[in-house]
N, C-alpha and C positions, 0 to 999 in steps of 0.2 A: 504494500500500500504506500502511495506517495505521501510523504510527510511535509507539511507546510508550517512554518513558524511565522506568525503575524506579530509585529511589534508596533503598538500604537497606544498612546496614553488615554485615548477616549474609550471607555468601556462599551459604549453603544457600537462603535466601529468594530471592536474586537468581537462582540457578540454577533454582529451581522456577518463578519467573515467566517466565524466558527460555524454558524448555521448554514450559510450558503455553501461553503466548501465541504462541510461535513455531509450535507445531503447529496453532494456530488461524488461522495466516496473517498474524499481525502481525509487523512489523519491530520487534524489541526491542533496546534498548540499556540498559545498567545502569551505575550508579555507586555507590561505597561511601560517599560523603560528600556533604553539601550543596554544598560548594565544587566537587567533581568533577562533580556533577550540573548545576550552573549552567554550568560550562565546556562540558560535553557538549551542553547545550541550546543554548548560543551557537553551537557548531560545526554542529549539526544539529537545528534546532527539531523538537520532537515534537508530535503531535496530542493526546497525553495524557501526564501525568506522574503516577506513583504514588510517593508519598513516605512513608517511615516517619517519624512525628513524633518518635521518640526516637533521634536521631543524635548521635554524638559530634562535638565541634567545633561547626561551624555546625549548629544543631539543625534538625530537620525543619520546625518551625513558622516559624523564621526563613527557611528556604529557601523555604517556601510564600509567605511575605510578599514576598520579593524577586521570585519568579517572577510573582506576581499583580500587583505594582507595575509590573514591566517588560513583562508580557504579559497585559493584563487579560482577554483573551478565552480564555486557556488553560484547558483542562479539567484539573482536579486531583483525584486521589483521595488522601486521607490514611489511613494505616494505623498501627496500633500493637499491641503485645502486652504481656505482662507483667502487672504489678499492676493489677487491674481498676479500682479507684477512680481511679488516675492515668490509665488508659486512657480512662475516661469523661470526665474533665476535659479531656484532650487532644483528644478527639473533639469536645466541645462548643466548645472554642476554635477548632479547625480549621474547624468549620462557620461560626463567626462570621467567620473570615477569608475565607470564600467558596469553600471547596472544594465540589466537586460531590457527593462521597460520602465516607463513612468506612468503613473495614473493620477488624475485629479479627483479629489473627493468633493462632493459626494459622487458615488457611482452606483450603477444598477447591478443587480445580481448577474445579469447577462454580460455586462462589461467586465466584471470581476472574473467570471468563469472563462471568458474568451482570453483575457490577458494571462491568466494562470496557465491555461492549456497551451497557448502560443509560446509562452516562455519555456514551459517544460518540454515542448516539442522542438524548440529552437536549439 
């Protein structure tokens, strides 16, 4: 079973991802911070990590950098919401860091499933 780790500080987003991806047959684990996400990944490596770029504490971009450094073959999706200009800048930086895809929140279940499947297939 494909294992996905979702790192987002918003409990509603984590619940949405867990429900949508779980119903689609994925094993989903979530974390509310970059540090917690890194710990969970160490305990149970995932096939795909979905990270919010705007996290408190260790930010999402820093978390992505650390994951990519330690696990260069890891597939990563970066996502963010909020102020559009900042979102565009964060997405551009995330792509520079080597993420496989970026997503803007909010998103639909269909958009999430398509992004996950395309990233895993790529």
